[in-house]
All heavy atoms as a GROMACS GRO file, in nm:
protein
  639
    1MET      N    1   6.814   8.661   8.829
    1MET     CA    2   6.877   8.540   8.879
    1MET      C    3   7.027   8.565   8.895
    1MET      O    4   7.094   8.607   8.802
    1MET     CB    5   6.850   8.427   8.780
    1MET     CG    6   6.905   8.297   8.823
    1MET     SD    7   6.842   8.170   8.709
    1MET     CE    8   6.905   8.031   8.789
    2ASN      N    9   7.080   8.537   9.011
    2ASN     CA   10   7.219   8.563   9.041
    2ASN      C   11   7.289   8.430   9.068
    2ASN      O   12   7.303   8.387   9.180
    2ASN     CB   13   7.230   8.656   9.161
    2ASN     CG   14   7.374   8.698   9.185
    2ASN    OD1   15   7.462   8.666   9.108
    2ASN    ND2   16   7.395   8.770   9.293
    3ASP      N   17   7.338   8.366   8.962
    3ASP     CA   18   7.405   8.237   8.975
    3ASP      C   19   7.555   8.262   8.978
    3ASP      O   20   7.612   8.309   8.881
    3ASP     CB   21   7.368   8.145   8.860
    3ASP     CG   22   7.427   8.007   8.875
    3ASP    OD1   23   7.478   7.973   8.982
    3ASP    OD2   24   7.423   7.932   8.776
    4GLN      N   25   7.619   8.231   9.090
    4GLN     CA   26   7.762   8.257   9.104
    4GLN      C   27   7.845   8.130   9.088
    4GLN      O   28   7.955   8.121   9.138
    4GLN     CB   29   7.789   8.323   9.239
    4GLN     CG   30   7.726   8.459   9.253
    4GLN     CD   31   7.764   8.526   9.384
    4GLN    OE1   32   7.838   8.472   9.464
    4GLN    NE2   33   7.711   8.646   9.403
    5THR      N   34   7.792   8.034   9.015
    5THR     CA   35   7.865   7.911   8.990
    5THR      C   36   7.979   7.940   8.894
    5THR      O   37   7.961   8.004   8.792
    5THR     CB   38   7.772   7.804   8.927
    5THR    OG1   39   7.661   7.785   9.013
    5THR    CG2   40   7.845   7.674   8.906
    6ASP      N   41   8.098   7.892   8.926
    6ASP     CA   42   8.214   7.912   8.841
    6ASP      C   43   8.209   7.814   8.725
    6ASP      O   44   8.217   7.694   8.744
    6ASP     CB   45   8.342   7.892   8.922
    6ASP     CG   46   8.467   7.917   8.840
    6ASP    OD1   47   8.456   7.970   8.727
    6ASP    OD2   48   8.576   7.884   8.889
    7THR      N   49   8.196   7.865   8.604
    7THR     CA   50   8.190   7.779   8.487
    7THR      C   51   8.308   7.804   8.393
    7THR      O   52   8.304   7.768   8.276
    7THR     CB   53   8.059   7.803   8.409
    7THR    OG1   54   8.053   7.941   8.371
    7THR    CG2   55   7.938   7.765   8.491
    8THR      N   56   8.415   7.863   8.442
    8THR     CA   57   8.529   7.896   8.356
    8THR      C   58   8.593   7.773   8.294
    8THR      O   59   8.643   7.780   8.182
    8THR     CB   60   8.636   7.975   8.434
    8THR    OG1   61   8.672   7.901   8.549
    8THR    CG2   62   8.586   8.112   8.473
    9ASN      N   63   8.592   7.661   8.362
    9ASN     CA   64   8.654   7.539   8.309
    9ASN      C   65   8.550   7.438   8.259
    9ASN      O   66   8.586   7.327   8.226
    9ASN     CB   67   8.742   7.473   8.415
    9ASN     CG   68   8.864   7.555   8.445
    9ASN    OD1   69   8.918   7.620   8.357
    9ASN    ND2   70   8.908   7.552   8.569
   10GLU      N   71   8.427   7.479   8.253
   10GLU     CA   72   8.320   7.386   8.217
   10GLU      C   73   8.342   7.324   8.079
   10GLU      O   74   8.315   7.207   8.058
   10GLU     CB   75   8.186   7.458   8.221
   10GLU     CG   76   8.068   7.367   8.193
   10GLU     CD   77   7.936   7.441   8.210
   10GLU    OE1   78   7.935   7.552   8.264
   10GLU    OE2   79   7.836   7.385   8.167
   11PHE      N   80   8.390   7.402   7.984
   11PHE     CA   81   8.404   7.352   7.848
   11PHE      C   82   8.550   7.325   7.809
   11PHE      O   83   8.579   7.300   7.695
   11PHE     CB   84   8.342   7.453   7.750
   11PHE     CG   85   8.195   7.470   7.776
   11PHE    CD1   86   8.148   7.586   7.836
   11PHE    CD2   87   8.105   7.371   7.743
   11PHE    CE1   88   8.013   7.602   7.861
   11PHE    CE2   89   7.970   7.386   7.768
   11PHE     CZ   90   7.924   7.502   7.828
   12GLN      N   91   8.639   7.328   7.906
   12GLN     CA   92   8.779   7.298   7.881
   12GLN      C   93   8.796   7.147   7.872
   12GLN      O   94   8.742   7.073   7.953
   12GLN     CB   95   8.866   7.351   7.996
   12GLN     CG   96   8.857   7.499   8.018
   12GLN     CD   97   8.959   7.574   7.937
   12GLN    OE1   98   9.059   7.517   7.898
   12GLN    NE2   99   8.933   7.699   7.910
   13PRO      N  100   8.870   7.099   7.772
   13PRO     CA  101   8.891   6.953   7.765
   13PRO      C  102   8.975   6.905   7.884
   13PRO      O  103   9.071   6.970   7.922
   13PRO     CB  104   8.968   6.935   7.633
   13PRO     CG  105   9.021   7.068   7.599
   13PRO     CD  106   8.935   7.171   7.668
   14GLN      N  107   8.934   6.796   7.940
   14GLN     CA  108   9.006   6.737   8.053
   14GLN      C  109   9.101   6.630   7.999
   14GLN      O  110   9.070   6.562   7.902
   14GLN     CB  111   8.906   6.673   8.152
   14GLN     CG  112   8.811   6.772   8.214
   14GLN     CD  113   8.883   6.879   8.295
   14GLN    OE1  114   8.974   6.848   8.368
   14GLN    NE2  115   8.845   7.003   8.278
   15PRO      N  116   9.218   6.614   8.062
   15PRO     CA  117   9.312   6.511   8.017
   15PRO      C  118   9.248   6.373   8.030
   15PRO      O  119   9.180   6.345   8.128
   15PRO     CB  120   9.431   6.524   8.110
   15PRO     CG  121   9.410   6.645   8.192
   15PRO     CD  122   9.268   6.688   8.176
   16GLN      N  123   9.269   6.292   7.929
   16GLN     CA  124   9.216   6.156   7.930
   16GLN      C  125   9.309   6.068   8.012
   16GLN      O  126   9.425   6.050   7.975
   16GLN     CB  127   9.208   6.103   7.787
   16GLN     CG  128   9.154   5.964   7.776
   16GLN     CD  129   9.006   5.956   7.810
   16GLN    OE1  130   8.934   6.053   7.799
   16GLN    NE2  131   8.961   5.840   7.850
   17LYS      N  132   9.261   6.017   8.123
   17LYS     CA  133   9.344   5.928   8.205
   17LYS      C  134   9.348   5.791   8.140
   17LYS      O  135   9.253   5.748   8.076
   17LYS     CB  136   9.290   5.918   8.346
   17LYS     CG  137   9.311   6.044   8.426
   17LYS     CD  138   9.276   6.022   8.571
   17LYS     CE  139   9.305   6.146   8.652
   17LYS     NZ  140   9.274   6.127   8.792
   18ARG      N  141   9.461   5.725   8.157
   18ARG     CA  142   9.476   5.591   8.101
   18ARG      C  143   9.581   5.515   8.181
   18ARG      O  144   9.648   5.569   8.266
   18ARG     CB  145   9.515   5.600   7.955
   18ARG     CG  146   9.644   5.674   7.930
   18ARG     CD  147   9.674   5.701   7.786
   18ARG     NE  148   9.649   5.585   7.705
   18ARG     CZ  149   9.657   5.581   7.574
   18ARG    NH1  150   9.691   5.687   7.508
   18ARG    NH2  151   9.634   5.472   7.506
   19TRP      N  152   9.595   5.388   8.150
   19TRP     CA  153   9.692   5.302   8.217
   19TRP      C  154   9.827   5.313   8.148
   19TRP      O  155   9.835   5.323   8.026
   19TRP     CB  156   9.647   5.156   8.212
   19TRP     CG  157   9.535   5.125   8.305
   19TRP    CD1  158   9.404   5.106   8.273
   19TRP    CD2  159   9.544   5.107   8.446
   19TRP    NE1  160   9.332   5.078   8.385
   19TRP    CE2  161   9.415   5.079   8.493
   19TRP    CE3  162   9.649   5.115   8.537
   19TRP    CZ2  163   9.389   5.056   8.627
   19TRP    CZ3  164   9.623   5.092   8.671
   19TRP    CH2  165   9.493   5.062   8.715
   20TYR      N  166   9.933   5.307   8.229
   20TYR     CA  167  10.070   5.305   8.178
   20TYR      C  168  10.143   5.190   8.243
   20TYR      O  169  10.139   5.173   8.365
   20TYR     CB  170  10.143   5.436   8.209
   20TYR     CG  171  10.085   5.552   8.132
   20TYR    CD1  172   9.984   5.629   8.187
   20TYR    CD2  173  10.131   5.582   8.005
   20TYR    CE1  174   9.930   5.735   8.116
   20TYR    CE2  175  10.076   5.688   7.932
   20TYR     CZ  176   9.976   5.763   7.990
   20TYR     OH  177   9.922   5.867   7.918
   21GLN      N  178  10.210   5.109   8.160
   21GLN     CA  179  10.291   5.000   8.212
   21GLN      C  180  10.433   5.052   8.231
   21GLN      O  181  10.493   5.107   8.137
   21GLN     CB  182  10.292   4.882   8.116
   21GLN     CG  183  10.366   4.762   8.171
   21GLN     CD  184  10.365   4.647   8.074
   21GLN    OE1  185  10.389   4.663   7.956
   21GLN    NE2  186  10.336   4.528   8.127
   22ILE      N  187  10.485   5.036   8.350
   22ILE     CA  188  10.616   5.090   8.385
   22ILE      C  189  10.710   4.974   8.414
   22ILE      O  190  10.674   4.876   8.479
   22ILE     CB  191  10.607   5.180   8.511
   22ILE    CG1  192  10.526   5.305   8.478
   22ILE    CG2  193  10.743   5.222   8.559
   22ILE    CD1  194  10.396   5.307   8.548
   23LYS      N  195  10.832   4.990   8.365
   23LYS     CA  196  10.939   4.896   8.397
   23LYS      C  197  11.052   4.979   8.456
   23LYS      O  198  11.105   5.069   8.389
   23LYS     CB  199  10.986   4.823   8.271
   23LYS     CG  200  11.084   4.712   8.298
   23LYS     CD  201  11.111   4.634   8.171
   23LYS     CE  202  11.204   4.519   8.198
   23LYS     NZ  203  11.230   4.445   8.072
   24ALA      N  204  11.084   4.952   8.583
   24ALA     CA  205  11.184   5.033   8.653
   24ALA      C  206  11.250   4.949   8.762
   24ALA      O  207  11.197   4.846   8.805
   24ALA     CB  208  11.119   5.156   8.716
   25ARG      N  209  11.365   4.996   8.808
   25ARG     CA  210  11.436   4.928   8.916
   25ARG      C  211  11.383   4.978   9.050
   25ARG      O  212  11.386   5.097   9.079
   25ARG     CB  213  11.586   4.954   8.906
   25ARG     CG  214  11.666   4.879   9.011
   25ARG     CD  215  11.814   4.885   8.984
   25ARG     NE  216  11.850   4.823   8.857
   25ARG     CZ  217  11.870   4.692   8.838
   25ARG    NH1  218  11.857   4.609   8.940
   25ARG    NH2  219  11.903   4.646   8.721
   26ASP      N  220  11.334   4.884   9.131
   26ASP     CA  221  11.284   4.915   9.266
   26ASP      C  222  11.397   4.890   9.365
   26ASP      O  223  11.439   4.776   9.385
   26ASP     CB  224  11.163   4.828   9.299
   26ASP     CG  225  11.100   4.861   9.432
   26ASP    OD1  226  11.161   4.935   9.511
   26ASP    OD2  227  10.989   4.813   9.458
   27MET      N  228  11.447   4.997   9.423
   27MET     CA  229  11.562   4.988   9.514
   27MET      C  230  11.522   4.948   9.656
   27MET      O  231  11.610   4.927   9.740
   27MET     CB  232  11.637   5.120   9.517
   27MET     CG  233  11.690   5.163   9.381
   27MET     SD  234  11.796   5.041   9.301
   27MET     CE  235  11.940   5.051   9.406
   28SER      N  236  11.392   4.934   9.683
   28SER     CA  237  11.348   4.898   9.818
   28SER      C  238  11.350   4.747   9.840
   28SER      O  239  11.330   4.700   9.952
   28SER     CB  240  11.208   4.954   9.845
   28SER     OG  241  11.111   4.888   9.767
   29ILE      N  242  11.373   4.668   9.734
   29ILE     CA  243  11.378   4.523   9.747
   29ILE      C  244  11.511   4.472   9.691
   29ILE      O  245  11.577   4.539   9.612
   29ILE     CB  246  11.259   4.454   9.676
   29ILE    CG1  247  11.254   4.493   9.527
   29ILE    CG2  248  11.129   4.490   9.744
   29ILE    CD1  249  11.145   4.425   9.448
   30PHE      N  250  11.552   4.354   9.734
   30PHE     CA  251  11.676   4.291   9.690
   30PHE      C  252  11.794   4.388   9.704
   30PHE      O  253  11.871   4.409   9.609
   30PHE     CB  254  11.666   4.239   9.546
   30PHE     CG  255  11.571   4.124   9.532
   30PHE    CD1  256  11.440   4.146   9.492
   30PHE    CD2  257  11.611   3.994   9.562
   30PHE    CE1  258  11.350   4.041   9.480
   30PHE    CE2  259  11.522   3.889   9.549
   30PHE     CZ  260  11.392   3.912   9.509
   31LYS      N  261  11.805   4.448   9.822
   31LYS     CA  262  11.911   4.546   9.848
   31LYS      C  263  12.047   4.479   9.844
   31LYS      O  264  12.060   4.363   9.878
   31LYS     CB  265  11.887   4.611   9.985
   31LYS     CG  266  11.762   4.697   9.984
   31LYS     CD  267  11.739   4.761  10.117
   31LYS     CE  268  11.614   4.847  10.110
   31LYS     NZ  269  11.584   4.916  10.230
   32PRO      N  270  12.151   4.545   9.803
   32PRO     CA  271  12.160   4.687   9.770
   32PRO      C  272  12.134   4.718   9.622
   32PRO      O  273  12.127   4.833   9.583
   32PRO     CB  274  12.305   4.722   9.805
   32PRO     CG  275  12.381   4.597   9.772
   32PRO     CD  276  12.286   4.484   9.806
   33ASP      N  277  12.123   4.613   9.537
   33ASP     CA  278  12.114   4.637   9.393
   33ASP      C  279  11.973   4.665   9.342
   33ASP      O  280  11.956   4.716   9.232
   33ASP     CB  281  12.170   4.516   9.317
   33ASP     CG  282  12.317   4.493   9.349
   33ASP    OD1  283  12.389   4.593   9.368
   33ASP    OD2  284  12.358   4.376   9.356
   34GLY      N  285  11.871   4.629   9.420
   34GLY     CA  286  11.734   4.646   9.374
   34GLY      C  287  11.695   4.539   9.273
   34GLY      O  288  11.773   4.449   9.242
   35LYS      N  289  11.573   4.549   9.223
   35LYS     CA  290  11.521   4.451   9.126
   35LYS      C  291  11.435   4.524   9.024
   35LYS      O  292  11.357   4.612   9.059
   35LYS     CB  293  11.439   4.345   9.197
   35LYS     CG  294  11.382   4.240   9.103
   35LYS     CD  295  11.331   4.121   9.179
   35LYS     CE  296  11.272   4.018   9.088
   35LYS     NZ  297  11.368   3.950   9.003
   36VAL      N  298  11.448   4.485   8.898
   36VAL     CA  299  11.365   4.545   8.793
   36VAL      C  300  11.226   4.484   8.804
   36VAL      O  301  11.210   4.361   8.807
   36VAL     CB  302  11.425   4.520   8.653
   36VAL    CG1  303  11.331   4.571   8.546
   36VAL    CG2  304  11.560   4.590   8.642
   37VAL      N  305  11.126   4.570   8.814
   37VAL     CA  306  10.987   4.526   8.825
   37VAL      C  307  10.904   4.594   8.716
   37VAL      O  308  10.939   4.700   8.665
   37VAL     CB  309  10.927   4.559   8.964
   37VAL    CG1  310  10.997   4.480   9.073
   37VAL    CG2  311  10.936   4.708   8.994
   38THR      N  312  10.795   4.529   8.680
   38THR     CA  313  10.700   4.584   8.584
   38THR      C  314  10.566   4.596   8.655
   38THR      O  315  10.522   4.502   8.722
   38THR     CB  316  10.686   4.492   8.462
   38THR    OG1  317  10.817   4.475   8.403
   38THR    CG2  318  10.592   4.550   8.358
   39PHE      N  319  10.502   4.712   8.642
   39PHE     CA  320  10.374   4.734   8.709
   39PHE      C  321  10.294   4.837   8.632
   39PHE      O  322  10.344   4.902   8.539
   39PHE     CB  323  10.395   4.780   8.855
   39PHE     CG  324  10.474   4.906   8.869
   39PHE    CD1  325  10.411   5.029   8.885
   39PHE    CD2  326  10.613   4.904   8.866
   39PHE    CE1  327  10.484   5.145   8.897
   39PHE    CE2  328  10.687   5.020   8.878
   39PHE     CZ  329  10.622   5.141   8.894
   40TRP      N  330  10.166   4.853   8.667
   40TRP     CA  331  10.074   4.945   8.600
   40TRP      C  332  10.042   5.062   8.692
   40TRP      O  333  10.030   5.046   8.813
   40TRP     CB  334   9.944   4.874   8.564
   40TRP     CG  335   9.962   4.772   8.456
   40TRP    CD1  336   9.988   4.640   8.474
   40TRP    CD2  337   9.955   4.794   8.316
   40TRP    NE1  338   9.998   4.578   8.352
   40TRP    CE2  339   9.978   4.671   8.253
   40TRP    CE3  340   9.932   4.907   8.237
   40TRP    CZ2  341   9.977   4.656   8.115
   40TRP    CZ3  342   9.931   4.892   8.100
   40TRP    CH2  343   9.955   4.768   8.039
   41LEU      N  344  10.028   5.180   8.631
   41LEU     CA  345   9.991   5.301   8.704
   41LEU      C  346   9.892   5.379   8.620
   41LEU      O  347   9.909   5.391   8.499
   41LEU     CB  348  10.116   5.385   8.733
   41LEU     CG  349  10.100   5.506   8.824
   41LEU    CD1  350  10.056   5.464   8.964
   41LEU    CD2  351  10.232   5.582   8.833
   42TRP      N  352   9.787   5.431   8.683
   42TRP     CA  353   9.681   5.507   8.616
   42TRP      C  354   9.715   5.655   8.627
   42TRP      O  355   9.744   5.705   8.736
   42TRP     CB  356   9.550   5.476   8.686
   42TRP     CG  357   9.428   5.544   8.638
   42TRP    CD1  358   9.364   5.649   8.699
   42TRP    CD2  359   9.350   5.513   8.524
   42TRP    NE1  360   9.253   5.685   8.628
   42TRP    CE2  361   9.241   5.602   8.519
   42TRP    CE3  362   9.362   5.419   8.422
   42TRP    CZ2  363   9.145   5.600   8.420
   42TRP    CZ3  364   9.266   5.417   8.324
   42TRP    CH2  365   9.160   5.506   8.323
   43GLY      N  366   9.712   5.728   8.515
   43GLY     CA  367   9.744   5.870   8.521
   43GLY      C  368   9.703   5.944   8.396
   43GLY      O  369   9.667   5.883   8.295
   44PRO      N  370   9.709   6.077   8.400
   44PRO     CA  371   9.664   6.159   8.289
   44PRO      C  372   9.762   6.169   8.172
   44PRO      O  373   9.722   6.202   8.061
   44PRO     CB  374   9.642   6.297   8.351
   44PRO     CG  375   9.732   6.299   8.469
   44PRO     CD  376   9.740   6.157   8.518
   45SER      N  377   9.892   6.140   8.196
   45SER     CA  378   9.989   6.151   8.086
   45SER      C  379  10.117   6.077   8.123
   45SER      O  380  10.144   6.050   8.240
   45SER     CB  381  10.022   6.297   8.058
   45SER     OG  382  10.096   6.351   8.166
   46ARG      N  383  10.196   6.048   8.020
   46ARG     CA  384  10.325   5.983   8.042
   46ARG      C  385  10.416   6.074   8.125
   46ARG      O  386  10.489   6.029   8.212
   46ARG     CB  387  10.388   5.952   7.906
   46ARG     CG  388  10.519   5.877   7.916
   46ARG     CD  389  10.575   5.839   7.779
   46ARG     NE  390  10.508   5.718   7.732
   46ARG     CZ  391  10.427   5.712   7.625
   46ARG    NH1  392  10.404   5.818   7.554
   46ARG    NH2  393  10.371   5.599   7.590
   47THR      N  394  10.408   6.204   8.100
   47THR     CA  395  10.489   6.301   8.176
   47THR      C  396  10.451   6.298   8.324
   47THR      O  397  10.538   6.299   8.411
   47THR     CB  398  10.470   6.443   8.119
   47THR    OG1  399  10.507   6.441   7.981
   47THR    CG2  400  10.553   6.544   8.193
   48TRP      N  401  10.322   6.293   8.352
   48TRP     CA  402  10.275   6.288   8.490
   48TRP      C  403  10.328   6.162   8.559
   48TRP      O  404  10.374   6.167   8.673
   48TRP     CB  405  10.123   6.292   8.496
   48TRP     CG  406  10.070   6.288   8.635
   48TRP    CD1  407  10.042   6.394   8.715
   48TRP    CD2  408  10.038   6.171   8.713
   48TRP    NE1  409   9.996   6.351   8.838
   48TRP    CE2  410   9.993   6.215   8.839
   48TRP    CE3  411  10.043   6.034   8.687
   48TRP    CZ2  412   9.953   6.126   8.939
   48TRP    CZ3  413  10.005   5.946   8.787
   48TRP    CH2  414   9.960   5.993   8.911
   49VAL      N  415  10.323   6.048   8.489
   49VAL     CA  416  10.371   5.922   8.546
   49VAL      C  417  10.520   5.933   8.576
   49VAL      O  418  10.566   5.897   8.684
   49VAL     CB  419  10.342   5.804   8.450
   49VAL    CG1  420  10.415   5.678   8.495
   49VAL    CG2  421  10.192   5.779   8.441
   50ARG      N  422  10.599   5.986   8.482
   50ARG     CA  423  10.743   6.000   8.503
   50ARG      C  424  10.772   6.091   8.622
   50ARG      O  425  10.856   6.061   8.707
   50ARG     CB  426  10.811   6.053   8.378
   50ARG     CG  427  10.962   6.060   8.392
   50ARG     CD  428  11.030   6.096   8.263
   50ARG     NE  429  11.020   5.994   8.161
   50ARG     CZ  430  11.092   5.881   8.159
   50ARG    NH1  431  11.176   5.856   8.256
   50ARG    NH2  432  11.078   5.794   8.062
   51ASP      N  433  10.700   6.204   8.630
   51ASP     CA  434  10.718   6.296   8.743
   51ASP      C  435  10.680   6.230   8.875
   51ASP      O  436  10.747   6.247   8.977
   51ASP     CB  437  10.636   6.424   8.723
   51ASP     CG  438  10.690   6.510   8.611
   51ASP    OD1  439  10.804   6.488   8.566
   51ASP    OD2  440  10.615   6.599   8.566
   52HIS      N  441  10.570   6.154   8.874
   52HIS     CA  442  10.523   6.085   8.994
   52HIS      C  443  10.627   5.984   9.042
   52HIS      O  444  10.656   5.975   9.161
   52HIS     CB  445  10.390   6.018   8.965
   52HIS     CG  446  10.323   5.960   9.084
   52HIS    ND1  447  10.261   6.036   9.180
   52HIS    CD2  448  10.309   5.831   9.124
   52HIS    CE1  449  10.211   5.958   9.274
   52HIS    NE2  450  10.239   5.833   9.243
   53LEU      N  451  10.684   5.908   8.949
   53LEU     CA  452  10.787   5.811   8.986
   53LEU      C  453  10.913   5.882   9.034
   53LEU      O  454  10.983   5.832   9.122
   53LEU     CB  455  10.821   5.723   8.866
   53LEU     CG  456  10.712   5.626   8.822
   53LEU    CD1  457  10.753   5.558   8.692
   53LEU    CD2  458  10.682   5.524   8.929
   54GLY      N  459  10.943   5.998   8.979
   54GLY     CA  460  11.060   6.073   9.020
   54GLY      C  461  11.053   6.122   9.163
   54GLY      O  462  11.155   6.149   9.227
   55GLN      N  463  10.931   6.134   9.217
   55GLN     CA  464  10.913   6.177   9.356
   55GLN      C  465  10.934   6.063   9.454
   55GLN      O  466  10.943   6.085   9.574
   55GLN     CB  467  10.773   6.236   9.374
   55GLN     CG  468  10.753   6.363   9.296
   55GLN     CD  469  10.609   6.411   9.305
   55GLN    OE1  470  10.527   6.359   9.381
   55GLN    NE2  471  10.576   6.511   9.226
   56ASN      N  472  10.941   5.941   9.404
   56ASN     CA  473  10.960   5.824   9.488
   56ASN      C  474  11.105   5.779   9.477
   56ASN      O  475  11.151   5.739   9.370
   56ASN     CB  476  10.865   5.712   9.442
   56ASN     CG  477  10.867   5.594   9.534
   56ASN    OD1  478  10.969   5.561   9.592
   56ASN    ND2  479  10.755   5.526   9.546
   57ASP      N  480  11.178   5.784   9.586
   57ASP     CA  481  11.320   5.749   9.585
   57ASP      C  482  11.346   5.601   9.558
   57ASP      O  483  11.460   5.563   9.529
   57ASP     CB  484  11.385   5.786   9.719
   57ASP     CG  485  11.395   5.937   9.736
   57ASP    OD1  486  11.396   6.009   9.634
   57ASP    OD2  487  11.401   5.982   9.851
   58ASN      N  488  11.244   5.517   9.567
   58ASN     CA  489  11.263   5.373   9.548
   58ASN      C  490  11.281   5.334   9.403
   58ASN      O  491  11.340   5.231   9.374
   58ASN     CB  492  11.147   5.294   9.608
   58ASN     CG  493  11.144   5.302   9.759
   58ASN    OD1  494  11.247   5.320   9.823
   58ASN    ND2  495  11.027   5.290   9.817
   59PHE      N  496  11.227   5.411   9.309
   59PHE     CA  497  11.233   5.373   9.168
   59PHE      C  498  11.344   5.448   9.096
   59PHE      O  499  11.345   5.570   9.089
   59PHE     CB  500  11.098   5.396   9.099
   59PHE     CG  501  10.991   5.306   9.152
   59PHE    CD1  502  10.891   5.356   9.231
   59PHE    CD2  503  10.992   5.171   9.124
   59PHE    CE1  504  10.792   5.273   9.282
   59PHE    CE2  505  10.894   5.086   9.174
   59PHE     CZ  506  10.794   5.138   9.253
   60LYS      N  507  11.437   5.373   9.041
   60LYS     CA  508  11.550   5.427   8.966
   60LYS      C  509  11.553   5.358   8.830
   60LYS      O  510  11.490   5.255   8.810
   60LYS     CB  511  11.682   5.401   9.039
   60LYS     CG  512  11.686   5.454   9.181
   60LYS     CD  513  11.686   5.605   9.183
   60LYS     CE  514  11.695   5.655   9.326
   60LYS     NZ  515  11.665   5.794   9.341
   61GLN      N  516  11.629   5.411   8.739
   61GLN     CA  517  11.649   5.351   8.608
   61GLN      C  518  11.516   5.312   8.543
   61GLN      O  519  11.490   5.195   8.517
   61GLN     CB  520  11.741   5.229   8.617
   61GLN     CG  521  11.879   5.260   8.668
   61GLN     CD  522  11.963   5.136   8.691
   61GLN    OE1  523  11.913   5.024   8.690
   61GLN    NE2  524  12.091   5.155   8.714
   62ILE      N  525  11.432   5.409   8.519
   62ILE     CA  526  11.305   5.382   8.452
   62ILE      C  527  11.336   5.340   8.309
   62ILE      O  528  11.388   5.418   8.231
   62ILE     CB  529  11.212   5.506   8.456
   62ILE    CG1  530  11.182   5.543   8.602
   62ILE    CG2  531  11.086   5.478   8.378
   62ILE    CD1  532  11.115   5.677   8.618
   63GLU      N  533  11.306   5.215   8.277
   63GLU     CA  534  11.338   5.161   8.145
   63GLU      C  535  11.231   5.194   8.042
   63GLU      O  536  11.263   5.220   7.927
   63GLU     CB  537  11.360   5.011   8.153
   63GLU     CG  538  11.483   4.973   8.233
   63GLU     CD  539  11.505   4.824   8.237
   63GLU    OE1  540  11.452   4.751   8.150
   63GLU    OE2  541  11.576   4.778   8.329
   64SER      N  542  11.104   5.188   8.083
   64SER     CA  543  10.997   5.217   7.988
   64SER      C  544  10.869   5.259   8.057
   64SER      O  545  10.843   5.219   8.171
   64SER     CB  546  10.971   5.095   7.898
   64SER     OG  547  10.919   4.988   7.975
   65ILE      N  548  10.792   5.340   7.986
   65ILE     CA  549  10.657   5.380   8.026
   65ILE      C  550  10.572   5.370   7.901
   65ILE      O  551  10.590   5.448   7.807
   65ILE     CB  552  10.653   5.523   8.083
   65ILE    CG1  553  10.743   5.537   8.205
   65ILE    CG2  554  10.508   5.562   8.117
   65ILE    CD1  555  10.755   5.680   8.257
   66LYS      N  556  10.484   5.271   7.896
   66LYS     CA  557  10.404   5.246   7.776
   66LYS      C  558  10.255   5.253   7.809
   66LYS      O  559  10.209   5.191   7.906
   66LYS     CB  560  10.433   5.106   7.720
   66LYS     CG  561  10.575   5.085   7.679
   66LYS     CD  562  10.595   4.942   7.631
   66LYS     CE  563  10.740   4.912   7.606
   66LYS     NZ  564  10.761   4.771   7.573
   67ALA      N  565  10.181   5.327   7.729
   67ALA     CA  566  10.036   5.332   7.744
   67ALA      C  567   9.979   5.198   7.697
   67ALA      O  568  10.029   5.138   7.602
   67ALA     CB  569   9.979   5.446   7.661
   68GLY      N  570   9.875   5.152   7.764
   68GLY     CA  571   9.814   5.026   7.726
   68GLY      C  572   9.698   4.990   7.816
   68GLY      O  573   9.652   5.072   7.896
   69THR      N  574   9.652   4.867   7.801
   69THR     CA  575   9.541   4.817   7.882
   69THR      C  576   9.587   4.692   7.955
   69THR      O  577   9.623   4.592   7.889
   69THR     CB  578   9.418   4.783   7.794
   69THR    OG1  579   9.384   4.900   7.719
   69THR    CG2  580   9.301   4.740   7.879
   70PRO      N  581   9.588   4.694   8.088
   70PRO     CA  582   9.631   4.575   8.162
   70PRO      C  583   9.531   4.461   8.146
   70PRO      O  584   9.412   4.484   8.120
   70PRO     CB  585   9.638   4.625   8.307
   70PRO     CG  586   9.555   4.747   8.313
   70PRO     CD  587   9.552   4.805   8.175
   71SER      N  588   9.576   4.341   8.166
   71SER     CA  589   9.490   4.224   8.149
   71SER      C  590   9.371   4.226   8.244
   71SER      O  591   9.263   4.178   8.209
   71SER     CB  592   9.570   4.094   8.169
   71SER     OG  593   9.625   4.091   8.300
   72PHE      N  594   9.386   4.285   8.361
   72PHE     CA  595   9.275   4.287   8.455
   72PHE      C  596   9.166   4.388   8.415
   72PHE      O  597   9.059   4.389   8.474
   72PHE     CB  598   9.324   4.316   8.599
   72PHE     CG  599   9.404   4.440   8.616
   72PHE    CD1  600   9.342   4.564   8.631
   72PHE    CD2  601   9.542   4.436   8.616
   72PHE    CE1  602   9.417   4.680   8.648
   72PHE    CE2  603   9.618   4.550   8.632
   72PHE     CZ  604   9.555   4.673   8.648
   73GLU      N  605   9.191   4.470   8.315
   73GLU     CA  606   9.092   4.567   8.265
   73GLU      C  607   9.026   4.519   8.136
   73GLU      O  608   8.928   4.576   8.093
   73GLU     CB  609   9.158   4.703   8.239
   73GLU     CG  610   9.181   4.784   8.362
   73GLU     CD  611   9.053   4.848   8.415
   73GLU    OE1  612   8.974   4.901   8.336
   73GLU    OE2  613   9.033   4.843   8.536
   74GLN      N  614   9.081   4.417   8.073
   74GLN     CA  615   9.029   4.370   7.945
   74GLN      C  616   8.903   4.288   7.965
   74GLN      O  617   8.892   4.212   8.061
   74GLN     CB  618   9.134   4.289   7.871
   74GLN     CG  619   9.253   4.372   7.831
   74GLN     CD  620   9.364   4.289   7.768
   74GLN    OE1  621   9.358   4.168   7.768
   74GLN    NE2  622   9.466   4.356   7.717
   75GLU      N  623   8.810   4.308   7.873
   75GLU     CA  624   8.686   4.229   7.878
   75GLU      C  625   8.709   4.095   7.812
   75GLU      O  626   8.786   4.082   7.718
   75GLU     CB  627   8.574   4.305   7.806
   75GLU     CG  628   8.540   4.434   7.877
   75GLU     CD  629   8.424   4.506   7.810
   75GLU    OE1  630   8.346   4.440   7.738
   75GLU    OE2  631   8.412   4.625   7.830
   76ASP      N  632   8.639   3.993   7.862
   76ASP     CA  633   8.653   3.859   7.806
   76ASP      C  634   8.587   3.846   7.672
   76ASP      O  635   8.503   3.905   7.627
   76ASP     CB  636   8.594   3.754   7.903
   76ASP     CG  637   8.678   3.746   8.029
   76ASP    OD1  638   8.798   3.775   8.021
   76ASP    OD2  639   8.622   3.710   8.135
   0.00000   0.00000   0.00000
């Protein structure tokens, strides 16, 4: 039997994705000063979220990134 399936990462732990609540200044609204907004982003780590926001020129002055569960994900 010649199985050429790549299993090198089969048993590697995968990063646990979760929700992060972000509070940052959005410079695309209320110009020229922007407005502080709070929103949720799904990602594998706080570092990934910070890097992702850093690639977007609209978000400046990131005040906080907190792991949590948004109200729309909570069960009644």
